[in-house]
C-alpha positions, -999 to 999 in steps of 0.1 A, spaced: -250 82 -14 -210 78 -20 -193 108 -36 -177 104 -68 -139 98 -66 -132 131 -84 -153 148 -57 -132 131 -28 -100 140 -45 -111 177 -47 -124 177 -11 -93 160 5 -64 172 -16 -75 200 -37 -67 185 -69 -54 153 -86 -18 166 -91 -14 170 -51 -26 136 -47 -2 124 -73 26 141 -54 16 125 -21 11 91 -37 46 94 -54 63 102 -21 47 71 -6 53 45 -33 87 31 -40 98 41 -74 112 17 -99 148 25 -106 144 23 -143 122 54 -140 130 90 -131 109 109 -108 92 129 -133 82 97 -154 69 80 -122 47 110 -114 35 111 -151 26 75 -151 7 79 -118 -11 109 -130 -26 87 -156 -42 64 -130 -79 68 -122 -88 88 -91 -102 58 -73 -71 37 -77 -49 68 -64 -72 70 -34 -68 35 -28 -33 34 -29 -29 66 -8 -52 51 18 -34 17 18 2 32 21 -11 55 48 -26 28 68 4 6 64 26 36 77 5 45 105 -6 10 120 24 -9 113 52 18 110 61 11 73 59 -15 46 90 -35 59 73 -39 93 39 -50 76 57 -75 60 73 -90 92 38 -88 108 24 -110 81 51 -133 81 49 -138 119 10 -147 115 16 -169 86 46 -186 100 39 -187 137 57 -221 143 89 -202 146 105 -219 118 124 -196 95 113 -196 59 135 -169 41 118 -177 5 83 -171 18 93 -139 34 111 -127 2 80 -135 -19 59 -115 6 81 -85 1 73 -86 -36 34 -84 -27 17 -49 -30 9 -30 2 -30 -35 -4 -25 -73 -9 -2 -73 23 -28 -54 42 -56 -78 32 -35 -109 38 -27 -95 73 -65 -89 80 -74 -125 69 -46 -140 87 -52 -122 119 -91 -133 117 -78 -169 113 -57 -166 143 -87 -153 165 -108 -184 158 
């Protein structure tokens, strides 16, 4: 049986505040918000959402070396013809990290076939 999100947060991070601090350092903060406002907004998110964000951001960092390199990897899989498509790459940069990871997974499966 799976553990509840609160139990996972307490087991891995000790408390929700620690998880919020770690997620806040991984995510890019909007320029219109201060650091405190951003952390306050993150602290209102459910534990499961925070865990998903943390896992996605750390996976992108470990597997690809960062979000920009993940965008490059998705772009090369999607546009393997070699033709430069800057608007598409700019659009990819607006996607969330979990969406980019999912897109990379789907495109890499497609190229293996």
